[in-house]
N, C-alpha and C positions, 0 to 999 in steps of 0.2 A: 890299520887296515886300510883298504881300499874305501873309500866312500859309493854308498851304491849306485849304479847305475839309472840315468835318469835317461828319458826316453829320446833326448838325441848324442844321447851316446849309451848305447845297448850292449850287456854284457854278450860277450861270445856264449849259446847255450851251451857249445858244450863243456864251458869251462864254470859257465854260471854255478854247478852247484857245489864248487870247488868256494866259489865267495860262501855259501850255507854254512859250511862244514868249518870253517875261519872264524867265521861270527860264531856259532854257535862253542865251539872250543876256547876262544875268548873271552865269551860270558861263563862260561865253568871255571875258565883260569885264575878270571878277574873274583869270583866269586857272586856275581850277579844270579848265574843258575848254581845252583848246589846239587846234592841227590835228596830226592824227595818232590823235587818239582816237577811240574809241569811242564813241556819244551811250548813256546808258542803254537798257537794256528796256525795249520799251513799257509792258510789264507795271508795272516798278519805276519808272516817270516816272508813271504813273497813280496808285499806291499812295501815292508820296511828296508828291505833290500834289492828291492827293480827286478826280481829276477821274476819265472814262472813259477808255477804251483810245478812243473812236473823236475826242476830242478832242485825244490824244495823235498819232495819225495824221495830223490836222487839221497840227497844230502843224508835225510834223515834212514834210507835203506842203509849211508856207510857207516854211519852213527851208530846203529844195532849191531851191524857187523862188528864193531870194535869193541862194542861190548858197553858204552856210556848212557843209553838209551834202552829204554821196552813201549816198544811200544802195545796195544791194545786197540780194540776195534769194536763200535759201538758208538754211544753217545752218550750224551751225563758226563758229570765232575770225572769220572773212569775211565773215560776212553780219551783216544790221542797217545801220544810219548812222556813216557817220567823220566826224568833222569838218573841213576843207577850209578855212575862213579867218574871219576874224571879223568883226564888224559892222562895214562901213566906208559907214555913210552910204544918205542916204535917193532920194537921186540918182542913184545909181549902181543899186539895186534897179528905179527906176523905170525907167532906158532898157532893163535887164536883160528887163524885162517885157516893155518892146516889142516889143524884136528875138527874143524866145521864141516871136510868133507866125508867124514867116514865117522861110524859109529861107535862104540867101545861097546862093552861088557858091565853091569852097571858094577858087579862083585870086584873087575880090576880096578872100575873109577873110584870105588870105595877104599880101596887097600892102600891105592894113589894116594887119593885123598890121605888117609889117616900117617902115611909115611913124611908127606910133605907139610901138613898143617899138623904134625906132631913137632918136627923139624921147628917151622916158622915159630910157634911161639915160646919154643924154649930159649930161638934167636933172641926172641923179643924182650922173654923175662930177663937174659942176661943182661940187656943193653938198654940200661935204667933213661939212658937216651933218646929211643925211639919214639917219634914222633906219631904217636895213635891216635890224636886230633880227628883225619877224615874216618878210620872205624866208627871213634863218636860220635861221631856227623850222624853217619848211618845208624847207627843204634835210634841217635835223635828220629831222624825222619822214619824208625818203623814204628817210633812205640810214640812219636807226635807226630801224626803227618799233618800238613798245612794244610791241606784241601780236604779236610776230612776222613772215615776210613778208609785206608788201603782194602786193594784188591787183592785176593788171595795171589794170581801170581804178581801183582806190584810188588807184595810183600815177600817173596820169593826171589825173587831180580834184586832185591835191595838185600835179602839176606847173604845169599852170593855174593856180593857186590863188597860186603861188609866182610868175609873171609878174604876176598881178595885183596882188600883195603889191606888185612893183618901181614899180606905175603908182602906187600909191596912196602910196608913199612921197617918191617924185616931186614932191611939192606940190600936182602943177598937178589941181583937181577936172575937170576937161572930162577929161581925156587919161585919166583913172584911170575917169570912169563911162561911157566909150565901151566901153575895156578891159572893165569891168563888163560891160558891155553884148552886146559879141560873146565872151563868156566861154562859154554852151553852145553858137553856133555853130564858137568852136576848139575846145573839147571835142567835138564831134559829130567831125569831119574827123581830130583825134586818134587817134579811136577805132577809126574805120570804118577808116581807115589802119594801125594796131598789125596788125590781123586781119594781112595781109599780110606784113607783116615774116620776112623769113628768121631770125631769131634776138629773139626777144625777149631774151633776157639780156645780151649783146649790145648792145644798144642802151641800155636801161636804165641799164649802166654808162658809155655816153657819155654818153646825156644828164646823168647825174650829174656828169660830168665839166666837162661846160662850164657847168653852173649856176653850180658852184666859180668858173670862170674867167671869168662872165658878173658875177660880185660883184668876183671880184678884178681886176677891170680899172674895175669902179666907185672901188671903195675906193682906188686906186692914183692915183685921179682924171684916167687917159686917156680921153674921154670916145671918141676917135678909134678903140679898140681895144673899146672897150665895142661903141660902133656896132658892130663888124667882127662879137665874138664873139656877140652877138644874130642878127642876119641871117645867117650862119651857122647856128646852130641853129635858124632855122628851118627856114630853106631846105632843108636839109642835111634833115630829119625829114621834109619835104613830099616830097621829090627818091626817098628811100629807100623812102619806103612807097606809092608809084607809085601815085596814086590815080586817075587820069587811064586808068590803064592794068591796077586791079583788076577785078577783075568784082564787081558791085555785089549788092547783095537785094532791093533794090527799085528802082520806077521814079524815086524823086527823086536814090539815090544816081546813078544811070544817067547823070543829066542833069547830072552833076557839081555835084550841090547838095545842100549841109549840112543835113538835115533837122530840123523844131521837135525840139526835145525831148521836149514829152509834145503 
């Protein structure tokens, strides 16, 4: 990667955000940043890379669209940008950008998840050599956060990153890209539903246990058990949140559709 710009050699402001993007992606690829970590502050990145803060903000916007980070406003340790995934390829990014432009009915997203993710875990169970390390890393980030307790939104972002990591580990690029493309829609409905849970703490403990159970079935090479566990995991959350009966805050949600992320 090229060295940060200096006062005598300023970066072209139209391209400066790409320098930030390459820097963050490089840090992710080499392991200096990993899922569950917070991105350095906007001011810190700007000073380190010799770019304007507007360029940092643009890079963060792109990283969020690509599904690598999730931002949260406010102040304190839970604010800012949290890493939720590693780079996984241009094809997934392209599909995600297409899907982000529209909303899908929740029932259709859930049905599609059941088909895709059942196939994913079955392939993983059959392939005992699949690399599950990224998925386990995300489970560790959910169970043992380095910066204190995760907010609900942070946990749900890491949760969806875990499901995508399983799809990527399957080695099936089409399924991984489809899961990547659906990610915004999935996150939207799980976030809306979470607001209607009787007890978030009880649900989060159950989700953690279910995640470990899914990985355990995969590692045991039991495709039937893995399929059963992933289906129960998806369906139980949808049933528990009872989105159809929830009081929506917008006409889009009232129609049972997942709103576009932006």
